[in-house]
Short mmCIF file of the C-alpha atoms (twelve columns), coordinates in Angstrom:
data_MODEL
# 
_entry.id   MODEL 
# 
loop_
_atom_site.group_PDB 
_atom_site.id 
_atom_site.type_symbol 
_atom_site.label_atom_id 
_atom_site.label_alt_id 
_atom_site.label_comp_id 
_atom_site.label_asym_id 
_atom_site.label_seq_id 
_atom_site.Cartn_x 
_atom_site.Cartn_y 
_atom_site.Cartn_z 
_atom_site.pdbx_PDB_model_num 
ATOM 1   C CA . MET A 1   39.062 249.832 69.252 1 
ATOM 2   C CA . THR A 2   41.454 252.348 70.710 1 
ATOM 3   C CA . TYR A 3   41.601 256.101 70.994 1 
ATOM 4   C CA . ILE A 4   43.897 258.344 68.987 1 
ATOM 5   C CA . VAL A 5   45.157 261.913 69.283 1 
ATOM 6   C CA . ASN A 6   44.776 264.023 66.140 1 
ATOM 7   C CA . ASP A 7   46.256 267.312 64.908 1 
ATOM 8   C CA . SER A 8   44.031 269.423 67.162 1 
ATOM 9   C CA . CYS A 9   46.587 268.650 69.889 1 
ATOM 10  C CA . ILE A 10  49.538 270.071 67.949 1 
ATOM 11  C CA . LYS A 11  50.891 273.276 69.539 1 
ATOM 12  C CA . CYS A 12  48.180 273.071 72.243 1 
ATOM 13  C CA . LYS A 13  49.342 269.978 74.158 1 
ATOM 14  C CA . TYR A 14  46.887 270.234 77.017 1 
ATOM 15  C CA . THR A 15  47.554 267.330 79.364 1 
ATOM 16  C CA . ASP A 16  44.211 267.053 81.146 1 
ATOM 17  C CA . CYS A 17  43.806 263.662 79.438 1 
ATOM 18  C CA . VAL A 18  47.015 262.318 80.948 1 
ATOM 19  C CA . GLU A 19  45.779 262.972 84.459 1 
ATOM 20  C CA . VAL A 20  42.711 260.721 84.082 1 
ATOM 21  C CA . CYS A 21  44.254 257.847 82.106 1 
ATOM 22  C CA . PRO A 22  44.170 254.688 84.281 1 
ATOM 23  C CA . VAL A 23  46.849 252.873 82.242 1 
ATOM 24  C CA . ASP A 24  49.331 255.669 81.448 1 
ATOM 25  C CA . CYS A 25  49.205 255.149 77.671 1 
ATOM 26  C CA . PHE A 26  50.068 258.742 76.672 1 
ATOM 27  C CA . TYR A 27  53.421 259.670 75.170 1 
ATOM 28  C CA . GLU A 28  54.810 263.172 74.808 1 
ATOM 29  C CA . GLY A 29  56.282 264.812 71.756 1 
ATOM 30  C CA . GLU A 30  57.710 268.285 71.579 1 
ATOM 31  C CA . ASN A 31  54.352 269.818 70.680 1 
ATOM 32  C CA . MET A 32  51.678 267.106 70.981 1 
ATOM 33  C CA . LEU A 33  50.708 263.900 72.743 1 
ATOM 34  C CA . VAL A 34  49.911 260.475 71.300 1 
ATOM 35  C CA . ILE A 35  48.237 257.344 72.655 1 
ATOM 36  C CA . HIS A 36  49.864 253.920 72.417 1 
ATOM 37  C CA . PRO A 37  47.119 251.846 70.756 1 
ATOM 38  C CA . ASP A 38  48.224 248.557 72.327 1 
ATOM 39  C CA . GLU A 39  48.198 250.027 75.834 1 
ATOM 40  C CA . CYS A 40  44.899 251.901 75.580 1 
ATOM 41  C CA . ILE A 41  42.066 249.953 77.261 1 
ATOM 42  C CA . ASP A 42  39.344 251.853 75.390 1 
ATOM 43  C CA . CYS A 43  37.799 253.261 78.556 1 
ATOM 44  C CA . GLY A 44  37.199 256.663 76.971 1 
ATOM 45  C CA . VAL A 45  37.760 258.751 80.101 1 
ATOM 46  C CA . CYS A 46  40.351 260.875 78.309 1 
ATOM 47  C CA . GLU A 47  38.124 261.970 75.432 1 
ATOM 48  C CA . PRO A 48  35.888 264.450 77.305 1 
ATOM 49  C CA . GLU A 49  38.894 265.912 79.151 1 
ATOM 50  C CA . CYS A 50  40.480 267.353 76.015 1 
ATOM 51  C CA . PRO A 51  39.549 271.020 75.637 1 
ATOM 52  C CA . VAL A 52  40.333 270.986 71.892 1 
ATOM 53  C CA . GLU A 53  38.589 267.672 71.129 1 
ATOM 54  C CA . ALA A 54  41.803 266.087 69.865 1 
ATOM 55  C CA . ILE A 55  41.002 262.610 71.206 1 
ATOM 56  C CA . LYS A 56  38.748 260.396 69.099 1 
ATOM 57  C CA . PRO A 57  37.896 256.691 68.929 1 
ATOM 58  C CA . ASP A 58  39.705 255.048 66.032 1 
ATOM 59  C CA . THR A 59  36.371 253.739 64.762 1 
ATOM 60  C CA . GLU A 60  35.501 257.166 63.337 1 
ATOM 61  C CA . PRO A 61  36.030 257.298 59.569 1 
ATOM 62  C CA . GLY A 62  39.231 258.818 58.217 1 
ATOM 63  C CA . LEU A 63  41.414 258.324 61.280 1 
ATOM 64  C CA . GLU A 64  43.648 255.569 59.916 1 
ATOM 65  C CA . LYS A 65  46.623 257.897 59.399 1 
ATOM 66  C CA . TRP A 66  46.258 259.097 62.991 1 
ATOM 67  C CA . LEU A 67  46.272 255.557 64.316 1 
ATOM 68  C CA . GLY A 68  49.531 255.003 62.434 1 
ATOM 69  C CA . LEU A 69  51.043 258.248 63.698 1 
ATOM 70  C CA . ASN A 70  50.021 257.478 67.295 1 
ATOM 71  C CA . ARG A 71  51.502 253.980 67.026 1 
ATOM 72  C CA . GLU A 72  54.766 255.196 65.489 1 
ATOM 73  C CA . PHE A 73  55.478 257.999 67.916 1 
ATOM 74  C CA . SER A 74  54.291 256.215 71.059 1 
ATOM 75  C CA . GLU A 75  57.191 253.846 70.367 1 
ATOM 76  C CA . LYS A 76  59.677 256.742 70.139 1 
ATOM 77  C CA . TRP A 77  58.526 259.371 72.622 1 
ATOM 78  C CA . PRO A 78  58.700 259.250 76.430 1 
ATOM 79  C CA . ASN A 79  55.719 258.247 78.540 1 
ATOM 80  C CA . ILE A 80  53.864 261.029 80.334 1 
ATOM 81  C CA . THR A 81  51.740 260.250 83.393 1 
ATOM 82  C CA . ALA A 82  51.233 263.606 85.096 1 
ATOM 83  C CA . LYS A 83  49.490 266.782 84.021 1 
ATOM 84  C CA . LYS A 84  51.715 269.685 82.993 1 
ATOM 85  C CA . ALA A 85  50.984 273.290 82.171 1 
ATOM 86  C CA . ALA A 86  49.990 273.852 78.564 1 
ATOM 87  C CA . PRO A 87  52.268 275.966 76.374 1 
ATOM 88  C CA . LEU A 88  51.767 279.683 77.018 1 
ATOM 89  C CA . ASP A 89  50.541 280.214 73.455 1 
ATOM 90  C CA . ALA A 90  48.283 277.124 73.322 1 
ATOM 91  C CA . ASP A 91  45.080 279.140 73.013 1 
ATOM 92  C CA . ASP A 92  46.510 280.883 69.922 1 
ATOM 93  C CA . TYR A 93  46.532 277.519 68.114 1 
ATOM 94  C CA . LYS A 94  43.226 276.012 69.317 1 
ATOM 95  C CA . ASP A 95  41.258 276.722 66.162 1 
ATOM 96  C CA . LYS A 96  44.015 276.572 63.548 1 
ATOM 97  C CA . LYS A 97  43.612 274.122 60.677 1 
ATOM 98  C CA . GLY A 98  46.365 272.207 58.867 1 
ATOM 99  C CA . LYS A 99  48.515 271.920 61.969 1 
ATOM 100 C CA . LEU A 100 50.069 268.596 60.971 1 
ATOM 101 C CA . GLU A 101 51.658 270.078 57.863 1 
ATOM 102 C CA . ALA A 102 52.482 273.440 59.421 1 
ATOM 103 C CA . TYR A 103 53.650 272.645 62.963 1 
ATOM 104 C CA . PHE A 104 54.163 268.936 63.680 1 
ATOM 105 C CA . SER A 105 57.476 268.054 65.297 1 
ATOM 106 C CA . ASP A 106 58.766 264.501 65.544 1 
ATOM 107 C CA . LYS A 107 61.082 265.484 68.399 1 
ATOM 108 C CA . PRO A 108 60.339 263.891 71.753 1 
ATOM 109 C CA . GLY A 109 59.010 265.831 74.698 1 
ATOM 110 C CA . ASP A 110 60.340 265.676 78.236 1 
ATOM 111 C CA . GLY A 111 58.035 262.937 79.544 1 
ATOM 112 C CA . ASP A 112 57.665 262.762 83.298 1 
# 
């Protein structure tokens, strides 16, 4: 088992989860974070820290595509190990649906 980040993170990119991760397995894209599934130790401390509930265990049904997306982009994006301020408009996107199709960016973030 590992944890994944889903589309609830897109355009919100709160980094509270990064601050509590004991193994620094988060990677930063332009407008979301992902978890490297081979680095995650399945401790679960990140899950309750996410204010938009974007972090889920990969054992939940229907998350296979998110496991693949997290794996792919954690290999391409820079590692992030410190909390950053969320985007100024993050709250505007908290409850939006269909964010993967509408807003996902494959561009890397800044990392640390």
